MIVEXGU-225159 format. One record per residue (C-alpha): residue in one letter; x, z, y. Coordinates in steps of 0.1 Angstrom, whole numbers, plus 5000, padded with zeros to 4 digits. Layout:
AXZY ...
END
This chain:
A396856668327 G396257008339 Y394957338344 G391857448362 V389157738365 C385757728371 H382457948371 V379757878345 P376357938359 S374558218344 A370958048351 P369557858325 G369057498325 R371457178334 H374257238360 R376956998372 V380257218379 T383257048395 C386557228385 V389757138408 T392857128385 W396657168392 R399657118373 P403257268374 R405557028397 G408357018377 T412056908388 R412756568401 G413756448367 Q410756558352 R408456378376 L410656048377 L410256068339 G406956078342 T406455828366 A408455568345 L406155638315 G403055628337 T401955948319 P402456298327 L404656348297 G407456438319 T405156708336 P406157088324 E403357278308 L403057658314 R404457858283 H401658108287 P398257898295 E396258228298 A398358268333 A396057998345 V393058208342 T394258578350 G395358708382 A396058448411 G398958678421 D400958498390 R399958148403 F401358198435 R404958228425 L404757868406 R405457528423 T402457328416 E400756998425 T397156868424 A396056728392 G392456568404 T388956748395 V386956738365 T383356728367 L381556918339 E377756878330 L376657198311 G373457308295 V372857698300 V370757858273 A369758218284 R369458408251 N370958758246 M372358748282 A371359068291 R372959238260 F376159118272 G375759248311 V374958918326 A372158928348 L369858638354 
END
């Protein structure tokens, strides 16, 4: 359980994208609870999840820890991309 940001390729076809994830660190008590339960349930969540994707300046104030990586397999179809300002 965590947050991550990665770029979606604009070229058509199949792509494999690896996204590095992170989560807020939380207090010692929250980390202990998460360890005792064997899940990240004790891990705090962002009040405004959009902060994970907006300017990195906001994230630098957070105390975070790594949450692993997620590998995505994406199929991109190039339809009307130029209309939305995406160059191929």
